[in-house]
C-alpha positions as CSV (number, residue, x, y, z in Angstrom):
1,M,36.5,21.5,-30.6
2,N,36.8,17.8,-31.3
3,I,33.8,15.5,-30.6
4,D,34.3,11.8,-30.9
5,R,31.6,9.1,-31.0
6,R,32.2,8.1,-27.4
7,G,31.6,11.6,-26.2
8,L,28.2,11.6,-28.0
9,M,27.2,8.1,-26.8
10,L,27.0,8.9,-23.1
11,P,24.3,11.7,-23.4
12,V,22.4,9.6,-25.9
13,L,22.5,6.6,-23.6
14,A,21.5,8.7,-20.6
15,I,18.5,10.2,-22.5
16,G,17.4,6.7,-23.6
17,L,17.6,5.3,-20.0
18,L,15.6,8.3,-18.6
19,G,13.0,7.8,-21.3
20,A,12.6,4.2,-20.1
21,A,12.1,5.1,-16.4
22,P,8.4,6.0,-16.6
23,A,7.7,2.6,-18.2
24,F,9.2,0.9,-15.2
25,A,7.4,3.2,-12.8
26,G,4.1,2.5,-14.5
27,A,4.5,-1.2,-14.2
28,D,5.4,-0.8,-10.5
29,E,2.5,1.5,-9.9
30,D,0.2,-1.1,-11.5
31,T,1.6,-3.8,-9.2
32,V,1.3,-1.6,-6.1
33,A,-2.3,-0.8,-7.1
34,K,-3.2,-4.5,-7.4
35,N,-1.6,-5.3,-4.0
36,L,-3.4,-2.3,-2.5
37,E,-6.8,-3.7,-3.8
38,A,-5.9,-7.2,-2.6
39,F,-5.2,-5.7,0.8
40,R,-8.5,-3.8,0.8
41,A,-10.5,-6.8,-0.3
42,A,-8.9,-9.0,2.3
43,Q,-9.5,-6.4,5.0
44,A,-13.2,-6.0,3.9
45,V,-13.9,-9.8,4.3
46,G,-11.5,-10.5,7.2
47,N,-9.2,-12.7,5.2
48,A,-6.0,-12.7,7.4
49,E,-4.0,-15.0,5.1
50,V,-4.4,-12.9,2.0
51,L,-3.8,-9.7,4.1
52,A,-0.6,-11.1,5.5
53,S,0.6,-12.3,2.1
54,V,1.0,-8.7,0.9
55,C,2.7,-7.5,4.1
56,A,6.4,-7.3,4.8
57,E,7.8,-9.3,7.7
58,E,8.9,-5.9,9.2
59,L,5.4,-4.4,9.0
60,S,4.5,-1.5,11.3
61,Y,0.8,-0.9,11.1
62,S,-0.6,2.1,13.1
63,H,-4.3,2.5,13.7
64,S,-6.0,5.9,14.2
65,S,-6.4,5.0,17.9
66,G,-2.6,5.0,18.3
67,A,-2.4,1.2,18.6
68,V,0.4,-0.4,16.6
69,D,0.5,-3.9,15.1
70,D,3.2,-6.0,13.6
71,K,2.5,-8.5,10.9
72,A,1.5,-11.3,13.3
73,S,-0.7,-9.2,15.5
74,L,-2.4,-7.6,12.5
75,A,-3.3,-11.0,11.1
76,A,-4.5,-12.2,14.5
77,G,-6.6,-9.1,14.9
78,V,-8.2,-9.6,11.6
79,A,-8.8,-13.3,12.1
80,N,-10.4,-12.7,15.6
81,A,-12.2,-9.4,14.9
82,N,-15.4,-8.8,16.8
83,Y,-16.9,-6.8,13.9
84,K,-17.4,-7.1,10.2
85,W,-17.2,-4.5,7.5
86,T,-20.5,-3.6,5.9
87,S,-18.7,-1.4,3.5
88,L,-15.0,-0.4,2.9
89,E,-13.6,1.8,0.2
90,Y,-10.2,3.3,-0.5
91,K,-11.1,6.5,-2.2
92,N,-8.9,8.6,-4.4
93,P,-5.7,6.6,-4.0
94,T,-2.4,8.1,-5.1
95,I,0.7,6.0,-5.7
96,R,4.1,7.6,-6.1
97,I,7.1,5.3,-6.8
98,V,10.4,6.5,-5.4
99,G,13.1,4.0,-6.1
100,P,12.3,0.7,-4.2
101,A,9.6,2.4,-2.3
102,A,6.0,3.5,-3.0
103,I,4.1,6.2,-1.1
104,V,0.4,5.5,-1.1
105,R,-2.3,7.8,0.2
106,F,-6.1,7.5,0.2
107,N,-9.3,8.2,2.1
108,F,-10.5,5.1,4.0
109,V,-14.3,5.2,4.2
110,G,-16.3,2.3,5.6
111,E,-18.7,1.1,8.2
112,Q,-18.1,-1.6,10.8
113,E,-20.9,-3.6,12.5
114,F,-20.0,-5.1,15.9
115,T,-20.9,-8.7,16.5
116,A,-22.0,-8.3,20.2
117,D,-24.6,-5.6,19.8
118,G,-25.0,-5.0,16.0
119,K,-23.9,-1.4,16.5
120,K,-22.7,0.2,13.3
121,V,-19.7,2.6,13.4
122,P,-18.7,4.7,10.4
123,Q,-15.0,5.1,9.7
124,N,-13.5,8.1,7.8
125,L,-9.7,8.1,7.9
126,H,-6.7,9.4,5.9
127,I,-4.2,6.6,5.3
128,L,-0.5,6.8,4.4
129,M,1.1,3.5,3.4
130,N,4.6,2.8,2.5
131,W,5.3,-0.2,0.2
132,Q,8.7,-1.7,-0.4
133,K,9.9,-3.6,-3.4
134,Q,11.2,-6.9,-2.2
135,G,12.6,-9.0,-5.0
136,N,10.0,-8.7,-7.7
137,D,7.1,-8.0,-5.4
138,W,5.8,-5.1,-3.5
139,K,5.0,-5.5,0.2
140,L,3.3,-3.2,2.7
141,L,6.0,-2.0,5.0
142,S,4.2,0.6,7.1
143,R,0.8,2.2,7.5
144,A,-0.4,5.2,9.5
145,A,-4.1,6.4,9.9
146,T,-5.5,9.8,10.9
147,K,-9.1,10.3,11.8
148,L,-10.9,12.9,9.7
């Protein structure tokens, strides 16, 4: 059996590239986590501009009520909300990078206080978000919520 240097280089190169993949995934996970926190913070204070800045133009945002927003209607809803968040946490987030996509899941726990009557309503949801790498940035592409 004859083995030449070229025959040995391909497996070595492949192993080297596979070893580098987790480093890229870790950086992407960090970026998605930062964007997720920016989204949560903007949602908590009702900052529609920051919220929109981390969303893809093609956004499909589903609420636990079944209502669906695109990027423009989500930003308008946040800007014109008839409530404020008294608390809002994204508990136990998981981020899984799959190529140019990130699958994000977490428990959404918060309390809304409505402007008209001061009524406080607790929220406890399971959230699934899909983020897409667009250029060098990660943008929220879709979101689905389920009441717990």
